[in-house]
DRENZA-486729 format. One record per residue (C-alpha): residue number from 1; residue in three letters; x, y, z. Coordinates in Angstrom, 1 decimal, padded with zeros to 4 digits. Example, Ala and Ser with C-alpha at 12.3 -4.5 7.8 and 13.67 -1.06 7.14 Angstrom:
! residues 2
{1,'Ala',{012.3,-004.5,007.8}};
{2,'Ser',{013.7,-001.1,007.1}};
! end
This chain:
! residues 282
{1,'Met',{025.4,018.3,007.2}};
{2,'Gln',{028.6,016.4,008.2}};
{3,'Asn',{027.7,012.8,008.9}};
{4,'Leu',{029.2,011.2,012.0}};
{5,'Tyr',{029.9,008.0,010.2}};
{6,'Lys',{031.4,006.9,006.9}};
{7,'Phe',{029.7,003.5,006.1}};
{8,'Glu',{031.5,000.7,004.6}};
{9,'Arg',{028.6,-001.4,004.1}};
{10,'Leu',{024.8,-001.9,005.0}};
{11,'Asn',{024.4,-002.6,008.8}};
{12,'Phe',{021.4,-004.6,010.3}};
{13,'Leu',{019.6,-003.0,013.4}};
{14,'Thr',{016.8,-004.3,015.6}};
{15,'Ala',{013.8,-002.0,016.3}};
{16,'Gly',{014.2,-001.9,020.1}};
{17,'Met',{016.0,-004.2,022.3}};
{18,'Pro',{016.1,-007.9,021.1}};
{19,'Leu',{013.3,-009.8,022.7}};
{20,'Ser',{015.6,-012.3,024.1}};
{21,'Thr',{016.9,-009.4,026.3}};
{22,'Gly',{014.0,-010.1,028.7}};
{23,'Lys',{014.1,-007.7,031.6}};
{24,'Gly',{017.8,-007.0,031.2}};
{25,'Gly',{017.6,-003.4,029.9}};
{26,'Tyr',{019.8,-001.7,027.6}};
{27,'Asn',{023.1,-003.1,029.2}};
{28,'Ala',{022.1,-006.6,028.4}};
{29,'Ala',{020.6,-005.7,025.0}};
{30,'Leu',{023.7,-004.2,023.7}};
{31,'Asp',{025.8,-007.1,024.7}};
{32,'Leu',{023.3,-009.5,023.1}};
{33,'Leu',{023.4,-007.7,019.8}};
{34,'Asn',{027.1,-008.3,019.7}};
{35,'Glu',{026.6,-012.0,020.6}};
{36,'Leu',{024.0,-012.3,017.7}};
{37,'Asp',{026.4,-010.6,015.4}};
{38,'Leu',{024.0,-007.7,014.6}};
{39,'Asp',{025.0,-004.2,014.2}};
{40,'Gly',{023.1,-002.0,016.5}};
{41,'Met',{019.7,-000.8,017.4}};
{42,'Glu',{016.9,001.7,016.8}};
{43,'Leu',{015.9,003.3,020.1}};
{44,'Glu',{012.1,003.0,020.3}};
{45,'Phe',{010.6,006.3,021.6}};
{46,'Val',{007.3,005.5,019.9}};
{47,'His',{005.2,005.8,023.1}};
{48,'Gly',{007.0,008.9,024.3}};
{49,'Val',{010.7,010.1,024.7}};
{50,'Arg',{011.8,008.8,028.0}};
{51,'Met',{015.5,008.2,028.9}};
{52,'Asn',{017.1,009.6,031.9}};
{53,'Glu',{020.7,011.0,032.0}};
{54,'Glu',{022.2,008.0,033.4}};
{55,'Thr',{020.7,005.7,030.9}};
{56,'Lys',{021.8,008.0,028.0}};
{57,'Arg',{025.5,007.9,029.2}};
{58,'Leu',{025.1,004.2,029.6}};
{59,'Val',{023.8,003.6,026.0}};
{60,'Arg',{026.3,006.1,024.5}};
{61,'Lys',{029.4,004.4,026.3}};
{62,'Lys',{028.2,000.8,025.7}};
{63,'Ser',{027.3,001.3,022.1}};
{64,'Lys',{030.7,002.8,021.5}};
{65,'Glu',{032.7,000.1,023.3}};
{66,'Asn',{030.5,-002.7,021.3}};
{67,'Asn',{031.1,-000.8,018.0}};
{68,'Leu',{027.3,-000.7,017.6}};
{69,'Leu',{025.2,001.9,015.6}};
{70,'Leu',{022.1,003.6,017.1}};
{71,'Thr',{019.1,005.4,015.4}};
{72,'Ala',{015.9,006.4,017.0}};
{73,'His',{012.1,006.3,016.2}};
{74,'Gly',{010.0,009.2,017.5}};
{75,'Pro',{006.6,008.9,019.1}};
{76,'Phe',{003.6,007.8,017.1}};
{77,'Tyr',{001.6,010.9,018.3}};
{78,'Ile',{003.3,013.2,015.8}};
{79,'Asn',{001.1,015.2,013.2}};
{80,'Leu',{002.8,018.3,011.8}};
{81,'Asn',{-000.5,018.9,010.0}};
{82,'Ala',{-002.8,019.0,012.9}};
{83,'Lys',{-005.7,021.4,012.8}};
{84,'Glu',{-005.1,022.5,016.3}};
{85,'Glu',{-002.1,024.7,016.9}};
{86,'Asp',{-001.2,023.3,020.2}};
{87,'Lys',{-001.1,019.7,018.6}};
{88,'Val',{001.4,021.0,016.1}};
{89,'Glu',{003.5,022.5,018.7}};
{90,'Ala',{003.4,019.2,020.8}};
{91,'Ser',{004.4,017.4,017.5}};
{92,'Ile',{007.4,019.7,016.9}};
{93,'Lys',{008.5,019.2,020.6}};
{94,'Arg',{008.2,015.4,020.1}};
{95,'Val',{010.5,015.4,017.0}};
{96,'Leu',{013.0,017.9,018.8}};
{97,'Asp',{012.9,015.7,022.1}};
{98,'Thr',{013.6,012.7,019.9}};
{99,'Ala',{016.6,014.3,018.2}};
{100,'Val',{018.1,015.7,021.4}};
{101,'Thr',{017.8,012.5,023.5}};
{102,'Ala',{018.9,010.3,020.5}};
{103,'Tyr',{021.9,012.6,020.0}};
{104,'Asp',{022.8,012.5,023.8}};
{105,'Ala',{022.5,008.7,023.7}};
{106,'Gly',{024.9,008.5,020.7}};
{107,'Ala',{022.4,007.9,017.9}};
{108,'Tyr',{023.1,009.6,014.6}};
{109,'Ser',{019.7,009.5,012.8}};
{110,'Ile',{016.0,009.8,013.8}};
{111,'Thr',{012.8,009.0,012.0}};
{112,'Tyr',{009.1,009.5,012.6}};
{113,'His',{005.9,009.6,010.8}};
{114,'Ala',{005.4,013.3,010.0}};
{115,'Ala',{001.7,013.9,009.3}};
{116,'Tyr',{-001.8,013.0,008.4}};
{117,'Tyr',{-003.6,014.5,005.4}};
{118,'Leu',{-006.9,014.9,007.3}};
{119,'Gly',{-008.8,015.5,004.0}};
{120,'Ile',{-006.6,018.4,003.0}};
{121,'Asp',{-005.0,018.4,-000.4}};
{122,'Lys',{-001.6,017.1,-000.8}};
{123,'Glu',{000.2,020.5,-001.9}};
{124,'Thr',{-001.3,022.3,001.1}};
{125,'Val',{-000.2,019.6,003.5}};
{126,'Tyr',{003.4,019.4,002.0}};
{127,'Lys',{003.6,023.2,002.6}};
{128,'Gln',{002.6,022.8,006.2}};
{129,'Val',{005.0,020.0,006.8}};
{130,'Phe',{007.7,022.1,005.1}};
{131,'Arg',{007.0,025.0,007.6}};
{132,'Gln',{007.2,022.9,010.7}};
{133,'Thr',{010.4,021.1,009.4}};
{134,'Glu',{011.9,024.4,009.0}};
{135,'Lys',{011.2,025.3,012.7}};
{136,'Ile',{012.6,021.8,013.7}};
{137,'Ile',{016.0,022.2,011.8}};
{138,'Ser',{016.3,025.8,012.9}};
{139,'Val',{016.2,024.7,016.6}};
{140,'Leu',{018.7,021.8,016.1}};
{141,'Glu',{021.2,023.9,014.1}};
{142,'Gln',{021.2,026.5,016.9}};
{143,'Ala',{021.7,023.9,019.5}};
{144,'Asn',{024.3,022.1,017.3}};
{145,'Ile',{022.3,018.9,017.4}};
{146,'Asn',{024.0,016.8,014.6}};
{147,'Val',{021.6,014.2,013.9}};
{148,'Trp',{019.8,013.3,010.6}};
{149,'Ile',{016.1,014.0,010.6}};
{150,'Arg',{014.3,011.5,008.3}};
{151,'Pro',{010.7,011.5,007.8}};
{152,'Glu',{009.5,008.0,007.1}};
{153,'Thr',{007.6,006.8,004.1}};
{154,'Thr',{004.2,005.7,005.5}};
{155,'Gly',{002.0,002.7,005.0}};
{156,'Lys',{-001.5,004.3,004.6}};
{157,'Ser',{-002.9,006.7,002.0}};
{158,'Thr',{-004.3,008.7,005.0}};
{159,'Gln',{-000.6,009.5,006.0}};
{160,'Trp',{001.5,012.1,004.5}};
{161,'Gly',{004.8,010.5,003.3}};
{162,'Asp',{004.7,008.8,000.0}};
{163,'Leu',{008.0,008.3,-001.9}};
{164,'Asp',{007.8,011.8,-003.7}};
{165,'Glu',{007.0,013.6,-000.7}};
{166,'Ile',{009.8,012.4,001.3}};
{167,'Val',{012.3,012.9,-001.4}};
{168,'Asn',{011.1,016.4,-002.2}};
{169,'Leu',{011.3,017.3,001.4}};
{170,'Ser',{014.9,016.1,001.6}};
{171,'Lys',{015.9,018.4,-001.2}};
{172,'Glu',{014.8,021.4,000.8}};
{173,'Phe',{017.1,020.8,003.9}};
{174,'Glu',{020.7,019.9,004.2}};
{175,'Gln',{019.9,018.0,007.6}};
{176,'Val',{016.9,016.0,006.1}};
{177,'Leu',{017.2,012.7,004.3}};
{178,'Pro',{014.5,010.0,003.8}};
{179,'Cys',{013.8,006.9,006.0}};
{180,'Val',{012.5,004.4,003.5}};
{181,'Asp',{010.2,001.8,004.9}};
{182,'Phe',{010.0,-000.7,002.1}};
{183,'Ser',{007.3,-002.6,003.7}};
{184,'His',{005.1,000.6,004.0}};
{185,'Leu',{005.6,001.4,000.4}};
{186,'His',{004.5,-002.0,-000.4}};
{187,'Ala',{001.4,-001.8,001.9}};
{188,'Arg',{000.5,001.7,000.9}};
{189,'Ser',{000.4,000.6,-002.8}};
{190,'Ala',{-001.6,-002.4,-001.7}};
{191,'Gly',{000.9,-004.8,-003.2}};
{192,'Glu',{003.3,-002.9,-005.5}};
{193,'Tyr',{007.0,-002.1,-004.7}};
{194,'Asn',{007.7,-005.8,-004.3}};
{195,'Thr',{010.0,-006.8,-007.3}};
{196,'Tyr',{013.6,-006.1,-007.9}};
{197,'Asp',{012.8,-003.6,-010.6}};
{198,'Glu',{010.6,-001.8,-008.4}};
{199,'Phe',{013.2,-001.7,-005.5}};
{200,'Ala',{015.8,-000.7,-008.0}};
{201,'Tyr',{013.3,002.3,-009.1}};
{202,'Ile',{013.3,003.6,-005.6}};
{203,'Leu',{017.0,003.5,-005.2}};
{204,'Glu',{017.7,005.1,-008.6}};
{205,'Lys',{015.3,007.9,-007.8}};
{206,'Ile',{017.0,008.6,-004.5}};
{207,'Gly',{020.5,008.5,-006.0}};
{208,'Lys',{019.3,010.6,-008.9}};
{209,'Glu',{017.4,013.3,-007.0}};
{210,'Leu',{019.4,013.4,-003.8}};
{211,'Gly',{022.9,012.3,-005.0}};
{212,'Ser',{024.8,009.2,-004.3}};
{213,'Tyr',{025.4,010.3,-000.8}};
{214,'Ala',{021.8,009.6,000.0}};
{215,'Leu',{022.6,005.9,-000.8}};
{216,'Glu',{025.8,005.8,001.0}};
{217,'Asn',{024.1,007.1,004.2}};
{218,'Phe',{020.8,005.2,004.0}};
{219,'His',{018.3,004.6,006.7}};
{220,'Cys',{015.6,002.0,006.0}};
{221,'His',{013.2,-000.1,007.6}};
{222,'Leu',{011.8,-003.7,006.7}};
{223,'Ala',{009.4,-006.1,008.2}};
{224,'Gly',{006.8,-008.7,007.1}};
{225,'Ile',{003.5,-006.7,006.6}};
{226,'Glu',{-000.2,-007.5,006.4}};
{227,'Tyr',{-002.3,-004.9,004.3}};
{228,'Thr',{-005.6,-004.3,002.7}};
{229,'Ala',{-006.5,-001.9,-000.2}};
{230,'Lys',{-006.5,000.8,002.3}};
{231,'Gly',{-002.8,000.2,003.2}};
{232,'Glu',{-000.9,-001.2,006.3}};
{233,'Arg',{-002.8,-003.3,008.7}};
{234,'Gln',{000.0,-004.7,011.0}};
{235,'His',{003.5,-005.9,010.9}};
{236,'Leu',{004.3,-009.6,010.5}};
{237,'Asn',{007.2,-011.8,010.8}};
{238,'Met',{008.8,-011.8,007.3}};
{239,'Leu',{007.9,-015.7,006.4}};
{240,'Asp',{004.4,-015.0,007.3}};
{241,'Ser',{004.1,-012.3,004.7}};
{242,'Asp',{004.5,-011.8,000.9}};
{243,'Met',{007.2,-009.2,001.2}};
{244,'Asn',{010.1,-010.1,-001.3}};
{245,'Tyr',{013.0,-009.4,001.0}};
{246,'Lys',{015.5,-011.5,-001.1}};
{247,'Asp',{015.1,-009.1,-004.1}};
{248,'Leu',{015.2,-006.1,-002.1}};
{249,'Leu',{018.4,-007.3,-000.3}};
{250,'Lys',{019.9,-008.0,-003.8}};
{251,'Ala',{018.8,-004.5,-005.0}};
{252,'Leu',{020.5,-003.0,-002.0}};
{253,'Lys',{023.7,-004.9,-002.6}};
{254,'Asp',{023.7,-004.2,-006.3}};
{255,'Phe',{023.4,-000.5,-005.7}};
{256,'Asp',{026.1,-000.7,-003.2}};
{257,'Val',{023.6,001.0,-000.6}};
{258,'Arg',{025.5,001.7,002.7}};
{259,'Gly',{024.0,002.8,006.2}};
{260,'Val',{021.5,000.8,008.3}};
{261,'Leu',{018.5,-001.5,007.7}};
{262,'Val',{016.2,-001.6,010.8}};
{263,'Cys',{014.1,-004.8,011.3}};
{264,'Glu',{010.6,-004.1,012.5}};
{265,'Ser',{009.2,-007.5,012.4}};
{266,'Pro',{007.7,-008.7,015.6}};
{267,'Asn',{010.2,-011.5,016.2}};
{268,'Ile',{012.8,-008.7,015.9}};
{269,'Glu',{016.3,-010.4,016.3}};
{270,'Glu',{015.1,-013.4,014.3}};
{271,'Asp',{014.2,-011.6,011.1}};
{272,'Cys',{017.1,-009.3,011.6}};
{273,'Lys',{019.5,-012.3,011.5}};
{274,'Leu',{017.6,-013.7,008.6}};
{275,'Phe',{018.1,-010.4,006.6}};
{276,'Lys',{021.9,-010.1,007.3}};
{277,'Asp',{022.7,-013.6,006.8}};
{278,'Tyr',{020.9,-013.7,003.4}};
{279,'Tyr',{022.5,-010.3,002.5}};
{280,'Met',{026.0,-011.5,003.5}};
{281,'Ser',{025.6,-014.7,001.4}};
{282,'Leu',{025.1,-012.7,-001.7}};
! end
């Protein structure tokens, strides 16, 4: 798929409007991102895809004027492996709604949590996710909706989306690439994926299996995170967690990873600034 952007570097985005936007809406948020010297925003459709035509036009125009990048996160209520057919169809629709709305608003990439295992073996669930992804891509191709579809690495062992699954699905479709949530990988493994060598392993695997383009057109998430033996519990502010963001940012720099890093910490813009400032100091 032709990408809409040729990235020169790694860009730092907030997950949703900066908290300091208050009640100012997208217009104020997009100005504020420029004032903060941040690079854009992930549109948060996690509780449903709701954005009217006027807002889409505003977001598209303003982000372009301010030279900001946009991505989008789909609803939490997606499960492409649901046992009920109507829930699968509703999940497909939510992915498509996210993609179309994001595209109309000027975003170039979307992400979502694709499925739950529901006690079914991994191979069977993979095939089910593949079939539903095939339907999604077919609709988008026919409608010429040119956005990246990126299933996200997930934070609990009950959720489909370990690193291998996301990479393997990305091999199957030209329009699919990973969204690597480094905090989720750390939580899912109950404490692994938190050293420079482990971060390097992730990047090497993606570069080797999907090609260097996957690292030049990267979409990832980072936040502080609390976890148990069962995986993710909740997001935290970075300095309240054990997430080794400094070694991660060093690895991203050393591998010349380009694209976007979306900050999902509760204090959104504060940690996003922390990440960008540290990265730029390397």
